[in-house]
C-alpha positions in Angstrom: 0.0 0.0 0.0 1.3 3.4 -1.0 0.3 6.2 1.4 -1.3 9.2 -0.4 0.7 12.4 -0.9 -1.2 15.4 0.7 -0.3 19.0 -0.3 -1.5 22.2 1.3 -1.5 25.1 -1.1 -3.0 26.6 -4.3 -3.7 23.6 -6.6 -2.3 25.4 -9.6 1.0 25.8 -7.9 1.1 22.2 -6.7 -0.1 20.8 -10.1 2.8 22.6 -11.8 5.2 20.5 -9.8 3.7 17.2 -10.6 5.3 15.1 -13.3 3.6 15.4 -16.6 1.4 12.5 -17.8 1.6 10.8 -14.3 -2.0 10.5 -13.2 -4.5 7.8 -14.2 -7.7 9.2 -12.7 -8.8 12.6 -11.5 -11.9 12.8 -9.3 -12.7 16.2 -7.8 -15.5 18.5 -6.8 -14.3 22.2 -6.9 -16.0 25.0 -5.2 -19.3 25.7 -7.0 -19.2 29.5 -6.7 -22.5 29.4 -4.8 -21.5 31.2 -1.6 -21.0 27.9 0.3 -19.5 28.3 3.7 -15.9 27.1 3.4 -13.6 27.8 6.4 -11.2 30.1 4.5 -12.0 30.1 0.8 -14.5 32.7 -0.3 -16.9 30.9 -2.6 -18.2 33.9 -4.6 -16.3 35.3 -7.5 -17.5 37.1 -10.5 -18.7 34.4 -13.0 -16.1 35.3 -15.6 -13.3 35.3 -13.0 -14.5 31.9 -11.7 -14.6 30.4 -15.2 -11.1 31.7 -16.1 -9.8 30.3 -12.8 -11.3 26.9 -13.4 -10.0 26.8 -17.0 -6.5 27.5 -15.5 -7.0 24.6 -13.0 -8.2 22.3 -15.7 -5.2 23.2 -18.0 -2.9 22.2 -15.1 -4.8 19.0 -14.5 -4.6 18.1 -18.2 -0.8 18.4 -18.1 -0.7 15.8 -15.3 -3.0 13.3 -17.0 -1.7 10.2 -18.9 -3.0 9.9 -22.5 -5.6 7.4 -21.4 -6.6 9.1 -18.1 -10.1 10.0 -17.0 -11.1 13.3 -15.4 -14.3 13.0 -13.4 -15.5 16.6 -12.6 -18.4 16.8 -10.1 -20.1 20.2 -10.2 -23.5 21.7 -9.7 -25.4 24.9 -10.2 -28.4 25.9 -8.1 -32.0 26.7 -8.8 -31.2 30.4 -8.8 -27.9 30.0 -10.7 -28.4 27.1 -13.1 -26.0 28.0 -15.9 -22.6 27.7 -14.4 -21.9 24.0 -14.9 -22.8 24.3 -18.6 -20.8 27.5 -19.1 -17.8 25.7 -17.6 -18.1 22.6 -19.6 -18.3 24.6 -22.8 -15.2 26.4 -21.9 -13.4 23.1 -21.2 -14.2 21.9 -24.7 -10.9 23.4 -25.8 -9.0 21.1 -23.5 -11.0 17.8 -23.3 -13.5 15.6 -25.0 -16.7 15.1 -23.0 -16.8 11.3 -23.1 -19.7 10.8 -20.7 -22.1 13.0 -18.8 -23.2 11.2 -15.6 -26.1 12.5 -13.5 -25.5 11.9 -9.8 -29.0 11.4 -8.2 -29.1 12.2 -4.5 -32.8 11.7 -4.0 -35.5 10.1 -6.1 -39.2 9.5 -5.9 -40.9 6.5 -7.6 -44.6 6.4 -7.4 -45.6 7.5 -3.9 -42.3 6.5 -2.4 -39.0 8.4 -2.1 -35.5 7.5 -1.0 -32.2 9.4 -0.6 -30.9 12.7 0.6 -33.6 15.4 0.5 -32.8 19.1 1.1 -36.0 21.2 0.7 -36.0 24.6 -0.9 -38.3 27.5 0.0 -40.6 29.4 -2.2 -42.8 28.3 -5.1 -40.6 28.9 -8.1 -38.2 26.0 -8.0 -38.4 22.2 -7.8 -36.2 20.6 -5.2 -32.6 20.2 -6.4 -31.9 16.5 -6.2 -29.0 15.9 -8.6 -25.5 17.0 -9.6 -23.3 16.6 -12.6 -20.3 14.4 -13.1 -18.6 15.3 -16.3 -16.3 12.5 -17.5 -13.5 14.2 -19.5 -10.7 12.5 -21.5 -8.0 13.7 -23.8 -9.3 12.0 -27.0 -12.8 10.5 -26.2 -11.6 7.0 -26.8 -10.7 5.8 -23.3 -11.9 2.2 -22.7 -13.8 1.7 -19.5 -14.6 -1.3 -17.3 -18.3 -0.7 -17.4 -19.2 -3.9 -15.6 -17.0 -3.0 -12.6 -19.9 -0.9 -11.4 -22.5 -3.0 -13.3 -25.9 -4.2 -12.0 -27.7 -7.5 -12.4 -30.2 -8.0 -15.2 -33.8 -7.9 -14.1 -34.8 -10.1 -17.1 -32.4 -13.0 -16.7 -33.2 -14.3 -20.2 -31.1 -11.4 -21.5 -27.9 -13.0 -20.2 -27.8 -15.9 -22.7 -30.0 -14.4 -25.3 -27.8 -11.4 -25.8 -24.5 -13.2 -25.2 -23.4 -11.8 -21.9 -20.7 -13.7 -20.0 -22.3 -12.9 -16.6 -25.3 -11.5 -14.9 -24.2 -7.9 -15.1 -25.1 -5.0 -17.3 -23.9 -1.4 -17.7 -25.2 0.8 -14.9 -25.7 3.7 -17.3 -25.2 7.4 -16.8 -27.6 7.9 -13.9 -26.0 7.0 -10.5 -28.1 7.0 -7.4 -25.7 7.6 -4.6 -27.4 9.1 -1.5 -25.6 10.8 1.4 -25.5 9.0 4.7 -27.8 10.7 7.2 -25.9 13.0 9.5 -27.2 15.0 12.5 -24.6 17.8 12.6 -22.1 19.7 10.5 -19.4 18.1 12.6 -20.3 14.7 11.1 -19.3 16.2 7.7 -16.1 17.7 9.2 -17.6 21.2 8.9 -17.0 21.1 5.1 -19.9 22.3 2.9 -19.1 20.3 -0.2 -18.4 16.7 0.7 -19.5 13.8 -1.5 -20.2 10.1 -0.5 -17.4 7.7 -0.6 -19.0 5.6 -3.3 -18.9 8.4 -5.8 -15.0 8.4 -6.2 -14.9 4.6 -5.8 -17.3 4.1 -8.7 -15.3 6.6 -10.8 -12.0 4.7 -10.1 -13.6 1.3 -10.8 -15.1 2.5 -14.0 -11.8 3.8 -15.3 -10.6 0.2 -14.8 -6.9 0.4 -14.3 -5.0 -1.7 -11.7 -3.2 0.3 -8.9 -4.2 3.7 -10.4 -2.6 7.0 -9.4 -5.6 9.1 -8.4 -5.6 12.9 -8.1 -8.0 15.3 -6.3 -6.9 18.9 -6.7 -9.7 20.0 -4.3 -9.5 17.2 -1.9 -11.3 18.8 1.1 -11.5 16.2 3.8 -9.8 13.5 1.8 -12.7 11.3 0.6 -11.1 10.7 -2.9 -7.8 9.6 -1.2 -9.6 7.1 0.9 -11.5 5.8 -2.1 -8.1 5.4 -3.9 -6.7 3.4 -1.0 -9.8 1.2 -0.9 -9.6 0.5 -4.6 -5.9 -0.4 -4.5 -4.5 2.8 -5.8 -2.3 5.7 -4.6 -3.6 9.2 -4.1 -2.5 12.8 -4.6 -4.6 15.3 -2.7 -4.4 19.1 -2.7 -6.3 21.7 -0.7 -5.7 25.3 0.1 -7.1 25.1 3.7 -4.7 23.6 6.3 -7.6 22.6 8.5 -9.1 20.4 5.8 -5.7 19.0 5.0 -5.2 18.0 8.7 -8.6 16.3 8.7 -7.8 14.5 5.4 -4.5 13.3 6.9 -6.2 12.0 10.0 -8.9 10.2 7.9 -6.3 8.6 5.6 -4.2 7.5 8.6 -7.3 5.9 10.1 -8.0 4.1 6.9 -4.4 2.8 6.6 -4.6 1.7 10.2 -7.8 -0.2 9.6 -6.1 -2.0 6.7 -3.2 -3.0 8.9 -5.6 -4.2 11.6 -7.4 -6.4 9.1 -4.1 -7.7 7.6 -4.8 -6.1 4.2 -1.6 -4.3 3.6 
């Protein structure tokens, strides 16, 4: 097991020091520019400034990616500010191919039932915001994926033999239902406003399908992507500008490594 490398600083500066073409998978969720309450970072720039900044970050990420790497970019707008994710992905068209657009579903209603993480919105103009975007970016649009690594069993078992499948698994598709675990306080989320569930980076890493991947998160926050990399047999590189979040990430990573040693999984 290779312990992750954690860096505190501006991700553009740290990325410039990474070896070119050295990263297999990038999974990250940058600030959304929606006035979220980070400890030190001010999450509200002029939109043009934010887009220029993110293009600069993405350019530095591109330099670190191997030719067959995958960049999974998790981002969202809000009901009042819906355009930003689409403005950003259009700007990134000069750098990447949008190979897949995945919808991360956090809450869903089927019939009279519902399941998942529900955060109500006030007023009468907007529907509840229950999904986010995961843009799968590659350098050439031709990266082969291990789709069945996150596959699901067939409902109609006759399709297995009838369509020549080797096993009872089909592609999950581009809608991923990954709810948050229920928490009772901000402390349970390490006082970070933009965490994502552990399964999200784990599924991205599995989908990319490389053994012992080098996984990068330039906005690592509290280190969830680095933990996912460890659990998936990879090594991680994490960057965050806030020393408090870096300290939390370091503690979480250390606890994960300790649990591996306890279970004899080194």
